[in-house]
C-alpha positions in Angstrom: 0.0 -0.1 0.0 1.4 3.4 -0.9 1.6 6.2 1.9 -0.1 9.3 1.2 2.9 11.2 0.1 3.8 8.5 -2.5 0.1 8.8 -3.8 0.6 12.4 -4.3 3.7 12.0 -6.4 1.9 9.3 -8.2 -1.2 11.3 -8.9 1.1 14.2 -10.1 3.0 12.2 -12.5 -0.1 10.6 -13.9 -1.5 14.3 -14.4 1.2 14.5 -17.1 -0.7 12.1 -19.2 -4.0 13.8 -18.8 -3.9 15.3 -22.4 -3.6 11.9 -23.9 -7.2 10.9 -22.8 -10.8 11.7 -22.4 -12.0 12.5 -18.9 -13.4 8.7 -18.3 -10.3 7.2 -20.0 -7.9 9.2 -17.8 -10.0 8.0 -14.7 -9.6 4.3 -15.9 -5.8 5.2 -16.8 -5.1 6.3 -13.5 -7.1 3.5 -11.8 -4.9 1.0 -13.8 -1.7 2.5 -13.0 -2.0 3.0 -9.3 -3.5 -0.3 -9.1 -0.4 -1.9 -10.7 1.7 -0.1 -8.3 -0.3 -0.2 -5.1 -2.5 -3.4 -5.0 -1.0 -6.5 -3.3 -1.4 -9.8 -4.6 -2.6 -10.8 -7.9 -2.9 -7.9 -10.4 -5.6 -8.6 -13.0 -8.3 -6.3 -13.9 -10.7 -7.4 -11.4 -8.3 -7.4 -8.6 -7.1 -3.8 -9.5 -10.7 -2.5 -9.7 -11.2 -4.0 -6.2 -8.3 -2.0 -4.7 -10.2 1.2 -5.0 -13.2 2.5 -2.6 -14.9 4.3 -5.6 -14.6 1.3 -7.9 -17.5 0.7 -10.3 -17.9 -2.4 -12.4 -14.7 -3.7 -13.7 -15.9 -3.9 -17.3 -15.1 -0.2 -17.7 -11.5 -0.9 -17.0 -11.6 -3.9 -19.2 -13.3 -1.8 -22.0 -10.5 0.9 -21.5 -7.7 -1.5 -21.9 -9.3 -3.5 -24.8 -11.2 -1.3 -26.9 -10.9 2.4 -26.1 -9.6 4.6 -28.9 -6.7 6.1 -27.1 -3.2 6.3 -28.8 -0.4 4.1 -27.6 2.1 6.4 -29.6 1.0 9.5 -27.9 1.2 7.9 -24.4 4.7 6.7 -25.4 5.8 10.1 -26.5 4.6 11.7 -23.4 6.3 8.9 -21.1 9.6 9.6 -23.0 9.1 13.5 -22.5 8.6 13.1 -18.8 11.5 10.7 -18.3 13.9 13.3 -20.4 12.5 16.2 -18.0 13.3 13.9 -15.0 16.7 13.1 -16.2 17.4 16.8 -16.6 16.7 17.6 -13.1 17.6 14.3 -11.2 20.8 15.6 -9.8 18.8 18.3 -7.7 19.4 17.4 -4.1 15.7 18.1 -3.1 12.8 15.9 -4.4 10.6 18.8 -4.0 12.7 20.7 -6.3 12.4 17.9 -9.2 8.7 17.7 -8.4 8.3 21.4 -9.0 10.3 21.4 -12.2 8.4 18.5 -13.4 5.0 20.4 -12.5 4.0 17.4 -10.0 1.5 18.7 -7.6 0.9 17.1 -4.3 4.5 15.6 -4.0 5.2 17.2 -0.5 2.2 15.9 1.2 2.8 13.9 4.2 
């Protein structure tokens, strides 16, 4: 399970991908990624969906993964851009400085 400060960082990083998705797609994307990171035990769609308090039917997450019209190329381009930006600032001594430069919000929550 992730502590609240780590969740804040993850949410901030996921925000970088918001332009790649519609609002419902972004919710499913965030659920899926946070589930892969935070859920314990087996990580299939049903198990990931059950990790969240506000989880709806797992079929929405299934449809997101199998038939939503999001662009893998756009997501990959955004991922590479975030990694390059992180690489540029990784030698900063304070994590808060890196998060600010990456425009990651909620990173300093305790």
